[in-house]
N, C-alpha and C positions, 0 to 999 in steps of 0.2 A: 113848320111842317104842313104842307097842304092837307086838305081834308081827305083827298083819296089816299095819300101816303099814311096818314094816321089810321084810317079805316083798314088799309092793308096790314098794318103793324099790329093792330088789334086782333085781326083775323089770324096772323101768324103766331102771336102769342097763345090765343086760345087753341090753335092747332098743335103747337108744341105741348101744351099741357095735356091735351086730349091723346096725342101720340104717345107721350110719356106713359100714360095711364092704361091705354087700350092697344097700343100698337100703332105704328104709321098706316097699316092696311085699312085700319077701321076709320081713318080720317078721310071723309068724303065731303063733297061740297054741300050735299043735303045735311049731314050730321052737324058740319060746322055752322051752316046757316041757323039751324035750330039754336046751337050753343050760344051764337053771337046775336041772336035775334035780328038776322038779316034775311033778306031774301036769296033765294038760290040763284036767281038771275044776277042779282048784284055781286054775289061771290063769283058766278061764272065769268062775269066781266073782267074781274081782277086775275083769274087764273086760266080760264079756257078749258081746263080739263082737271080730273082727279090727279092724274100723273104730275102735271105741272104744279099743283097744289103741294103734293107730297115733296117735290123736288125743292120748291120754295121753303118749306118747312125745315127740310134737311139744311138748306143754305142758311137759313135764319139761325138754326140751332148751331151751325158751325161758326157763325159770326159771334155769338154769345159765348160758345165754347172757347174761341180764340181769345175774346176780350177777358173772360173770366178764369181761364186756366192757363193758357200758354204765355199770353203777354206778361201778366204779372210774375210768372215763374222766370221768364227770360230777364226780368229786371233784377233777379236775385243773383248773388255771387255765383260763378260757375262752380260746377262740380257737385258735390253731394248736397250743399245748401239748395241748389237749383233744382236737383231731382226731388228733394223732400217738399219743396215748395209746389213743384208740379203734383207730386202725389196728394199733398194736402188740398190743392185747388181741385184736382180731379174728384177727390173724395167728396169735397163740398158740392161740387157740380152734381154728382149723381145722387147726393142726399137731399139736395133741394128740390129736384124734379120729383112729383109725386109718385110716379111710377119707375123712377130710375133713369139711367142713360138712354136717350132715344137711339143713339148710335148702336147700343148693345141690342136692343129690342129689334131695331129695323135690320140689323144684320141677320138675326134669325128669321125674320119675315122674308127678305128679299135675297138670301143667300144663293138660292137656286132658281130665281126668277129674272130672266133677262129683261132689259129695258133701261129707260132713262134713270128711274129711281136707283136701281142697282149700280148703275154705272157712277152716278153722282156719290152714292155711299161708298162704293169701291175706292174712288178717287180720294174721298176724304178720309178714309182708313189708311191709305197708303201715305198720305201727307202726315197724318198722325204717327205712323210708325218712323217715317223719315224724321220726324221732329224728335222721337225717342232716341233715335240713332245719332242725331246731332249732339243732343244733350249728353249721351255717353261720350262722344268725342270731345266735348268741352270738358268733361270730367277727367278724361286722359290728359288734355292740355293743361288743366288745373292741377295735375299732380294727385288727384284722389283716386283715380283708377290706374292700374298698371298699363303699360304701353300695348301689350299684345292682346288686348280683349278683342272680342267679336261684337261689334256694335248691334249687328243685327240679332245676335243671340240675347244680348242685353235688353233690347226693344222687346223682344219676345217674352222674356222672363218678367220685365216690368209690366207689360200689358197684361199677362197671365195673372199676375198678383192682383192688378186692378179689377180684371174680370171676376176673379174670385171673391174680392171684396164686394162687387156688385151683387153677385149671387148670395153671399151670405148676409149682406145688408137688407136686400130687398126681398127675398124669398124666405130665407131660413131664420131672419130675425135673431141672429146669435148676439147675446148680450155682451160677449167677449170680443166682438169684431174689431174694435179699435186696438185692442191689445194684440190680437192675432195679426192684425195688418202690421203693426210696428215690429213685431217679432219677425215677420216674413220679410219685411222691407230691410231690417238690419242684417238678416242672414244674406239677402240678396246683395246688398251693397258690400259687405265684408267679403263676399266671393269674387268680386270685381277689383279689390284692392291689391 
C-alpha cells in the first residue's frame, strides 16, 4: 500500500470512530486533523471538502459492513441459518463501534438534509433493505419460510428489530438485551414459517 493510501485509510478509520461516537456531522477536516495529528491542508488534499470526507467515511463503513456482516452471512446455509448469521454479524458490528452503527446515527443527522451525504446514505440503506428482502426470498426457496410472504414486510420487521437492539444496547444499556433480541427474533422467524 502506498503512503498516500495508508494515510487515507488511517484518516478513514479515525473518521469512522469519531462518527460512531459523535455523529457524522461532527466529523470535520479540522477535528480529524487534530485527532490524527495531521495538518488541515494535508487532509484537505485527500478529501477537498467536509462533504467529500463524510461521503468517503460512509463508503468506507459500507465496505467494512459488507465484509463483516453481509458477505459472511451469505456464506452460511440459505434460510433461517443465514438470517441468524446476518443478525449475529449486525449485532457484533454495532457492538464493536464505540458509539454504535454509523448508518443509524447518520440517518438521524441527514434524514431531512438534501445533499451528497444524504444521497449516499439513502442508496446504502436501500441496498441494505434489498439485501434483507433477497435473504427472505432465499428463506422461501430453502423451504424455511412459506411461499406467500411479503419480502418487503420481512425486511421492515427485521430491520426494526435490529434498530430496537441498537437503541437498547447503546442508549438504554438493558442487561437482558441479548435475551430480548433472541425472543424477538424467534417470534419474527416463526411468523414467516
